[in-house]
C-alpha positions in Angstrom: 74.1 16.7 -95.1 75.2 13.5 -93.3 78.9 12.8 -93.4 80.0 10.9 -96.5 82.1 8.6 -94.5 82.5 7.0 -91.0 80.0 4.7 -89.2 76.4 4.7 -90.3 74.2 6.9 -88.2 70.5 7.8 -88.1 69.6 10.1 -91.0 72.1 8.5 -93.4 70.9 7.1 -96.7 72.1 3.6 -97.2 72.1 1.5 -100.4 71.6 -2.3 -99.7 72.5 -4.8 -102.4 71.0 -8.2 -102.1 72.4 -11.6 -103.3 70.9 -11.2 -106.8 72.1 -7.6 -107.2 68.7 -6.0 -106.3 69.1 -2.6 -104.7 67.1 -1.1 -101.8 67.9 2.5 -100.7 66.7 3.5 -97.2 67.1 6.4 -94.8 68.1 5.1 -91.4 65.5 6.0 -88.8 65.0 5.2 -85.1 62.8 2.0 -85.0 63.0 1.8 -88.8 62.6 -1.5 -90.6 63.0 -2.7 -94.2 60.4 -5.4 -95.1 61.0 -7.7 -98.0 59.8 -11.2 -99.1 63.0 -12.5 -97.4 62.3 -11.1 -94.0 62.9 -7.9 -92.0 66.1 -5.9 -91.6 66.1 -3.4 -88.7 67.8 -0.1 -89.3 69.3 -0.2 -85.8 71.4 -3.2 -87.0 73.2 -0.9 -89.4 73.9 2.0 -87.1 77.5 2.1 -86.0 78.7 -0.2 -88.7 81.4 1.1 -91.1 80.6 1.8 -94.8 80.9 -1.4 -96.8 79.6 -3.8 -94.1 77.5 -6.9 -94.8 74.4 -7.5 -92.7 71.8 -10.2 -92.6 68.0 -9.9 -92.3 65.7 -12.1 -90.3 65.4 -14.5 -93.2 69.2 -15.0 -93.4 69.6 -13.0 -96.6 72.7 -10.9 -96.6 73.0 -7.3 -97.8 76.0 -5.2 -98.7 75.5 -1.8 -97.1 77.1 1.3 -98.7 76.3 5.0 -98.8 74.9 5.7 -102.3 77.1 7.7 -104.6 75.6 10.8 -106.2 75.5 8.9 -109.5 73.4 6.2 -107.8 71.0 8.7 -106.4 70.3 10.7 -109.6 69.7 7.5 -111.5 67.0 6.3 -109.1 65.4 9.6 -107.8 61.9 10.7 -108.9 61.8 12.5 -112.2 59.6 15.2 -113.6 61.8 15.7 -116.6 64.5 13.6 -118.1 67.8 13.8 -116.2 71.3 14.7 -117.3 73.1 11.4 -117.1 76.2 11.2 -114.9 78.5 10.8 -117.9 77.3 14.1 -119.4 77.2 15.9 -116.0 80.8 15.0 -115.5 81.7 16.4 -118.9 79.7 19.6 -118.2 81.5 20.2 -114.9 84.9 19.5 -116.6 84.4 21.3 -119.9 82.8 24.4 -118.2 85.6 24.2 -115.6 83.1 24.7 -112.7 85.3 25.6 -109.7 84.8 26.3 -106.0 83.5 29.9 -105.6 82.1 30.1 -109.1 78.8 31.8 -109.9 76.9 29.4 -112.2 73.6 29.9 -113.9 71.6 26.8 -115.0 68.5 26.6 -117.2 66.3 24.5 -117.0 66.6 22.6 -113.8 64.5 19.6 -114.8 64.5 17.0 -112.0 67.6 18.5 -110.2 70.2 16.0 -111.2 72.6 18.5 -112.8 72.0 21.0 -110.0 73.4 18.5 -107.5 76.6 18.1 -109.5 77.0 21.9 -110.0 76.4 22.5 -106.3 79.1 20.1 -105.5 81.4 21.8 -108.0 80.9 25.4 -106.8 81.3 24.4 -103.1 80.0 26.4 -100.1 81.7 29.6 -101.4 80.0 29.5 -104.8 76.5 30.2 -106.0 74.1 28.3 -108.3 71.1 30.0 -109.8 68.7 27.6 -111.5 65.9 28.6 -113.8 62.9 26.4 -114.5 59.8 27.5 -116.4 57.5 24.8 -114.9 56.6 25.0 -111.3 55.9 21.2 -111.1 59.3 20.4 -112.4 60.8 22.9 -109.9 59.0 21.1 -107.1 60.5 17.8 -108.0 64.0 19.3 -108.3 63.7 21.1 -105.0 62.6 17.9 -103.2 65.3 15.8 -104.8 68.1 18.2 -103.9 66.8 18.4 -100.3 66.5 14.6 -100.1 70.2 14.1 -101.1 71.7 17.0 -99.2 69.3 16.9 -96.2 68.6 20.6 -96.5 68.0 23.4 -99.0 71.5 24.7 -99.7 71.8 28.4 -98.8 73.8 29.1 -102.0 71.2 27.7 -104.4 68.5 30.0 -105.8 65.7 28.2 -107.8 63.9 30.7 -109.9 60.5 29.6 -111.5 60.4 31.6 -114.7 61.9 32.3 -118.0 65.7 32.9 -118.2 65.4 35.4 -121.0 62.9 37.6 -119.1 64.5 37.3 -115.6 68.2 36.7 -115.9 69.0 40.5 -116.1 66.9 41.1 -113.0 68.6 38.3 -111.1 72.3 38.9 -111.7 74.4 42.1 -112.6 75.9 42.3 -116.0 79.3 40.5 -116.5 79.0 38.8 -113.1 78.5 35.2 -114.0 81.3 32.7 -114.5 79.5 29.8 -116.1 76.1 29.2 -117.8 74.7 25.8 -118.6 71.7 25.6 -120.9 69.7 22.4 -120.9 66.7 23.2 -123.0 65.0 22.7 -126.3 66.0 26.1 -127.9 69.1 27.4 -126.2 69.8 29.9 -129.0 66.9 32.0 -127.7 68.9 32.7 -124.5 72.4 33.4 -126.0 71.9 37.2 -126.1 71.0 37.6 -122.4 73.7 35.0 -121.5 76.3 37.1 -123.3 75.3 40.1 -121.1 75.5 38.2 -117.9 78.8 36.4 -118.5 82.1 37.9 -117.4 84.8 38.1 -120.1 86.3 34.6 -120.4 83.2 33.0 -119.0 81.9 29.8 -120.4 78.5 28.9 -121.9 77.8 25.2 -122.4 74.7 23.9 -124.1 73.3 20.4 -123.7 71.1 19.4 -126.7 69.7 16.1 -128.0 69.7 16.4 -131.8 72.0 17.4 -134.5 69.6 20.0 -135.8 69.6 21.7 -132.4 73.4 21.5 -132.3 73.7 23.1 -135.7 71.3 26.0 -135.0 72.8 27.0 -131.6 76.4 26.8 -133.0 75.5 29.1 -135.9 73.7 31.5 -133.6 76.7 31.7 -131.3 78.9 32.4 -134.3 76.6 35.1 -135.6 76.8 37.1 -132.4 80.5 37.7 -132.7 80.6 37.7 -128.9 82.1 34.3 -128.3 85.0 32.1 -129.3 84.2 29.6 -132.0 82.0 26.9 -130.4 83.3 23.4 -129.8 81.0 20.3 -129.9 81.3 16.7 -128.7 79.4 13.8 -127.3 80.4 11.2 -124.7 79.8 7.5 -125.0 80.6 5.0 -122.2 81.1 1.3 -122.8 81.5 -1.0 -119.8 83.7 -4.1 -119.8 83.2 -7.6 -118.4 86.3 -8.6 -116.6 86.4 -12.0 -114.9 89.5 -14.1 -115.1 90.5 -14.5 -118.8 87.0 -13.6 -119.9 87.7 -9.9 -120.8 85.3 -8.4 -123.3 83.1 -5.4 -123.9 79.6 -5.5 -122.4 76.8 -6.3 -124.8 75.1 -3.0 -123.8 76.4 0.5 -123.5 75.3 4.0 -122.7 75.8 5.6 -126.1 74.3 8.8 -127.3 72.3 10.8 -124.8 73.1 14.4 -126.0 75.6 16.8 -127.5 77.6 19.3 -125.6 78.6 22.6 -127.2 80.7 25.2 -125.4 82.1 28.7 -126.1 83.8 31.4 -124.1 82.8 35.1 -123.8 85.1 37.6 -125.5 86.0 40.8 -123.9 83.8 43.8 -124.9 84.9 45.1 -128.3 87.2 42.2 -129.0 87.0 40.4 -132.4 88.2 36.8 -132.5 90.8 36.1 -135.2 89.1 34.7 -138.3 89.5 30.9 -138.5 90.1 29.4 -141.9 87.8 26.5 -142.7 86.4 24.8 -145.7 83.3 26.4 -147.2 80.1 24.8 -145.9 76.4 25.4 -146.0 76.0 27.5 -142.8 72.9 29.4 -143.9 69.4 28.1 -143.5 65.9 28.9 -144.6 62.3 28.5 -143.5 62.2 24.8 -144.3 65.3 24.2 -142.2 63.8 26.2 -139.3 60.7 24.0 -139.5 62.9 21.0 -138.6 63.9 22.8 -135.4 60.3 23.0 -134.1 59.5 21.2 -130.8 57.4 18.6 -132.6 60.0 17.8 -135.1 62.6 17.6 -132.4 60.6 15.0 -130.6 59.8 17.0 -127.5 58.0 14.5 -125.3 55.5 15.6 -122.6 55.0 13.8 -119.4 51.3 13.3 -118.5 49.9 15.5 -115.7 48.9 12.4 -113.7 52.3 10.8 -114.0 54.0 14.1 -113.1 51.8 14.6 -110.0 52.9 11.1 -108.9 56.6 12.0 -109.3 56.1 15.3 -107.3 54.5 13.3 -104.5 57.3 10.7 -104.5 60.0 13.4 -104.4 58.3 15.4 -101.7 57.8 12.2 -99.5 61.5 11.5 -99.9 62.5 15.0 -98.9 60.1 14.9 -95.9 61.7 11.6 -94.8 65.2 13.1 -95.1 64.1 16.1 -93.0 62.4 13.9 -90.4 65.5 11.7 -90.1 67.8 14.6 -89.8 65.6 16.1 -87.0 65.5 12.8 -85.2 61.7 12.3 -85.7 61.0 8.6 -85.3 57.8 8.3 -87.5 56.7 4.8 -88.1 60.0 4.0 -89.7 58.7 1.1 -91.8 59.7 0.5 -95.4 58.1 -2.3 -97.4 59.5 -3.6 -100.6 57.3 -5.9 -102.8 
């Protein structure tokens, strides 16, 4: 991956912000050019400049040039499946206590957004194993990770298949430090996750609805293999700050999903009973019906749209490889 600081060089991804706040993200290439309605900006004019420089195109329009942050990249990258938003990814890394050298299992990988955050968390000495049932989603994730990092990280294994069927074949028992489940029915995976987690290891589930949250919490409790699960959600509200005009933004990123986490108990250990008020923790067939994919609002991306996303992600990855290898290509990017 290109250095995250220092002068711009060929192969770097650069985010250009125009006068009206419009963003253009380019990969610097030999003889490369950015074409817009306001003229042409040659990539060579950026090479050698420090991060945070201002450059002008042939039409006189000025652009602020910065290396995109990871949060910028994941919000604009091609998507096969919905991404984990940066606010939730940050909480997952914090609440699961993902540390350098950790062995982390993720399912499903979606478009690869969370995988990028987890790879950064485990560092070069750690290992990330991502499971994805759909090959087309895996292709998008693989291309997105390569686009951002400039390579396929050697400590990342992307397994196309079902976690329940393949986890035991992929990792030894009690060898995993953290497990992140981002799927429709995470309760189906809890038993195999319990076998793979080391004592004290963390499982964290990312779910969209309250009914999913309830079911996975009750299933984790029923196993007797984990601490009592904790649940929360994260809301982020921006603020407008200009002189004495200080007020909350009119729009905010509110609910995107719930996080539920628990820790693996030692073999044979029984957690002390927690006193709580009586509640309706049991459920019947009618309740289970509410947890079906249709009732949960599982939305399918069309095959045509997904094929387009795969092509976009693969083109971006190919451009990143080409730039890193010094291949000139035609280097022209046109923005309508």
